C-alpha angles and dihedrals in degrees: 000000000000119000138183109264116247094251092050092048090052088046089056091049092054089044091057090054091047092050090052089052091049090052091055091048094051088048089070095066087045088059089049085057087052087057090049092051089052091051094050091045090052090050091048089051091051096049089046093051090051090051092048094048092050089052093053102282134250097321125222114180121196114181170302095256132155121239118199123185111232141187116219117204106224095197090241131108131211126233090280093055094251119143111256111230129181129209122244140160121233119207120209120194126211121265089225133012129188118186124195118182127178114188130191111199132205139173123244123194138201114185106318094336128094136195133189116241130174146192112220131192105209121190117185117190130172146109136278118212101174117209136176122326119245120281118269136175088268144010115311116220111200122206099214094175088067095048118136135196111227142184118199122217128200093251139349091255091063091065085083086076093069097102099178146016116302111232127207130192125189117201087347093306124111111257098195090216118189103221117199130191117262135032112243118202137175117234116246091219136063094284117115131226133043121282125220127217125192112263145066130285137179134191115272109179110198133186123243113276093025119227123225116264141176122240139196118192121185115203118183102199138177127197145130145239098017144006119213136175133196118228096238094155122090082233111024123187116177127183120190124186127177141159091245113116096198110053122172111208109211140160136065094320135038119217119271091215132023139171119190123185138159088268099052142288143274121205136176132196127194117193118179123208097260091052097051096067093216123118120233090248133009142155114279098234089051102053112002093090090046097055092095092051092091100034123141134195147111136303116212093219129176113256092225136019120199090208095054092047094047090048091052092052092046091061086068097040094111091053093052094044084054091051093052092048092046091055091057093043091051088055088054096048098042110025104030127237126109133249122200119231085241088061092049086052093052092047093049090045086058091055092049093049087051090073091047093052092047090053093047098047097040090062087062108033107018131266098274100054091037093054093046095049095044095043091049093052092046095048094048093047092048094047090049092048092053092051089051096046095048095032091231128114089198091057088048091054091048092050088047091055093045093050091046089056091047091052092048088057091049089053089054092050091050093050103038115067097171097047101034093104091048093049095045092048093049091048094050092050092046092051091049093047092050089052093051094047093047094049097036093111095045113110102209090197097047134348139312117317107256116246125231112295095017122113118243113247113267 
């Protein structure tokens, strides 16, 4: 039986060590591509944020609420004997709040980057049953004739998303409210001067004591990226529907019911009083800025991101470089033929450039087509190169099949976030097992281990 001469076997052993070293060396440029992916991803996020902000921003709506100026008796008197009072603003939340939002989404592009924007018709209905003001160190006198109805926004810049007149109805009758930008409040401490919160407000003169009333507020709003609401009602029910097939439900509460199809989604949240962590009434400077802290809603996220997919695959770049090199090495160890280290480098460089091409093409044609085109070209080139190096079409076909399987696994890693570690671990174990099985009869110190009945080499 033929065997590999000792010198050649030792040469293969040294070659295996060299091949492993080359894989590590080529892993360095793969990590440089990882840095490039991060840079491109950061650039995409920056452009996306600019598009979203110009469309109105990632909207967070807190309201409606009632703000009433108040005077708090401190229990002290001045030098003239007059009572010292300090100004404050008391916030009252609705007894019941029902939110219905219908959003129509679209994509806006700048250069090669895209962002999701939307036009939403928001209708908020409910009922105010105003109770006692919050406790203070002294009696609180409320100026009901100066009360205002307000809706707080995430920031002043997001007011640009209000695309039409805000309409208010009280007890089913149009209120003809004159909404103004900004929510002015008086501090409940010794600081002087009014404070302004982002949002809109309108006069809502009430009798003293105020009677309960129903309301309906129509808010036509544009934005981008996401739409969120704060559960300001003692009982809050919110229903959001949109023509976006890939919603991401985020915030302090997940929807109680959801229905997601290819044509869009429909989700509903129900938040009771005890779960909202907001008192029925509070001083504006105490809790107005915290209303959005327990907001909930939906992100209009992209279903796939080429940057995330390429990043995920690059984490396993060393393993796949090893698989490609092992394929060439096994040809040498079991089928004869020799491959120069320079040829290993050229083959490995092809695999590294594969990630670069996928990144570049996916920004223009989408991840799926970019991967198929680049993987096909890389596998064909690598198979042809193997056939040329080893002067065998059969070995080229075997290499083609092996590389096709490897790139199929890469695709699974890029597409599967939850199972990427499992797939990568199983693949690494399988590659090692195949190498051990194929080279099990190779005597790395001498020649092949003689089979039963065959004479050992003398």
